[in-house]
N, C-alpha and C positions, 0 to 999 in steps of 0.2 A: 539524489544521498544529501541531506542539505546541509548544512555549513553546523549545528546544533551536533546532528551525527557522527563527521566527525571536528567537532570541533577544533576549526579553523582559525589560528588567531588572526582577528576578523574581530572590524568595533559589532558588528553588528551578536557577538556568542562575548566579548569582553561589554558591554556597556552595561548589562549588569549580570555579572557570574561573580563568586567570590573570589576572590587574589590572597594565596596564600604566603605564601615564603619558608623555606624551612634551611635552615645555618644549622651543620652539624659537627664539634667539630671533638677530634681524638682525644684517647690521655697519650703520654709517653710510647707510644706501636716501638714493636722491636724486636727480630726476629720471627718476622712472619713467612709462610709459606708461601706457599707457589699459592695460589686459588686458593687461599681461605677468604674467608664473609671480613670485608672490613666494615661496609656500614648498610643498610639495606629500609626499605621507606615498601609499604603497606596502602593501599585505599581499599579500607575494612567499610565503607557507605557503600549500599549498591549502588549509588549516585555514582557516572560516571566525573576523572579526574584528568585535568589532560597538562604533562611536565612542559613548559615552556623557556626551560632554560636550566642547562647542568654546569655548573664550577664546581670545580676541581682546583688543591692545593696541595701541595706535599711540599712541607718545610722544617731541615734535619734539626734535631738540636744539639745532634754529638754526634761526631762526624764518624763518614765508616774506616772501618781497616782498609781496604781499599776499593779503589774505583766501581762506584756501586750505579747502575738505572736502575729507574721506577718506572713503577709501568700499572696503573687500573687500569679493571678492566669496566663495565657498564651494561650491565641485561638487564634487557624486562625480562620478566619473571613473571612463572604462569599459578595457578591451585596454589595461593599465595596463605593455608590457614592455618598459622603461625610465625608470626613477627622471633628472630633468636628473644633468645633466655638470657643468653650467657658470653662471656666477655668482654661488656663493653655499655655500653649509659642509652641506658631510652630521654628519644629527643624529639621534641614538641614541633611541627606547625605555627607560626605567626598569623593573624589575619596580616594582609596587608590595610584592607578598611577594617574594623570592627560596631564601626557604629550603625552598619544593617542589619549586621546576624544579633535574628533574635535568640530574645535565652541565654546572651551572655553577656556576662559584669566588664565591666573595662579593665583588662589590663591580663580578661582571659585567656590561653594558644588557642592553639587548636581541636578540640579532646581529642582521644587516642580511640574512640568510638566510631574517626569518622575516616585520620589515619596515623599510622603508628609508622616509629621509625627508630633505629638500635645506630650505633657508632660505638666500636671500638675502643677497650679500654688498653690497653699494653700489648694480648694479641687476637687474631681470631676470632673473630664473634660464629657462637655456635647455636646450638639451640631452637633449627623454623625449618617450616614444612612447605616444600615448593618445590612443583617440577622443576627439574635440575636446568642453569639453562645449556644452551648452545656456547662453551668455549669459548665458543672459534668464528663465531662469530655475536662481537660487541656490536651494541647503538654506539655504544662512545667509550674512544680508545683514549687515553691520559698517557702523557712520555715523558718524563724528565733524559735527561744527557744525565750519562755517567759522568759520580766523581766521588768522589769524600762526601760531597755538601749537594748535594743533587736537590734538585729542586720541581716540582714540578704544576705549572699552572694552565690551564687548560677549561678554555669557556665554549661553552654548543650548545646551540641555538638555529632549532630548527631552519635552515637557508627556505625551505619552501611553505610555508608558515603553515606547514599539517604538525598540533605538539607533540610528543608519543602521547597519548592517548591508556592511560591502566585503566578498566575498569573495575569491581568489587568483585577483592583476592588474589586481584595483580599486583606486579606494583616491578619495584626496579633493588636488583643487588648488586653493590661494587664490589668486586676482590679484587685484592692484592694478583700482579701476575709473576709475579720477577721472584723468586729466593729474599729477604733477605740479611743480606748478609751478618757475619753475626760485629758484635759494637758498636752499629748504628740503631741512632735515634731519632725515629721528630713525629709529629704533630699534621694530620690529616686531618684537613676539612674540605669538606663537602656540599653546595650548597644547591637549594631545589625549589625552581620556580611556576606554581604552579594557578591549575585556574579548574572551578568546579561549573557544574555551565547554573545556566542555572536554573532554579526550583519552578515548573512551570503550578 
């Protein structure tokens, strides 16, 4: 297998690759049940894309009534043919460098026909079509200690240099793992760094 096939994070793949950065902030999320989807990213394109980093943050804006642990699961999913449509907001990735992207105007975001994403508003997001993930086998598990003002601060980067590769109609879904107790409110941030294989 060549480095191009596994999209190894190496100069030979990065020098002519297209880099993307997607950052998404939820609305004032509250009382989201365990297993509720809160963020999703789908590769719409026929060209593979590599996830080279994931950042997850939770900041509590209204204290929970009792100590609350926070946890979020990140799973790779397959058969992802319909992105979420209810309960949140569609967001778009940005080019890390746009000057070499043919046909794009200055300031354009990555088209949703290439890469599509959705983040929660105040509740879980729904309406997607994908093969159910193995919730006991997440790729990333971000955790915050129990507190009335819990926070989560997680950075994932592949230690072995092999990114999470998403083929067409594959993606990542972030689920809430522990039911959010009443009264607590906060904002979830998910940041994803990606690069697209060089088009031959």
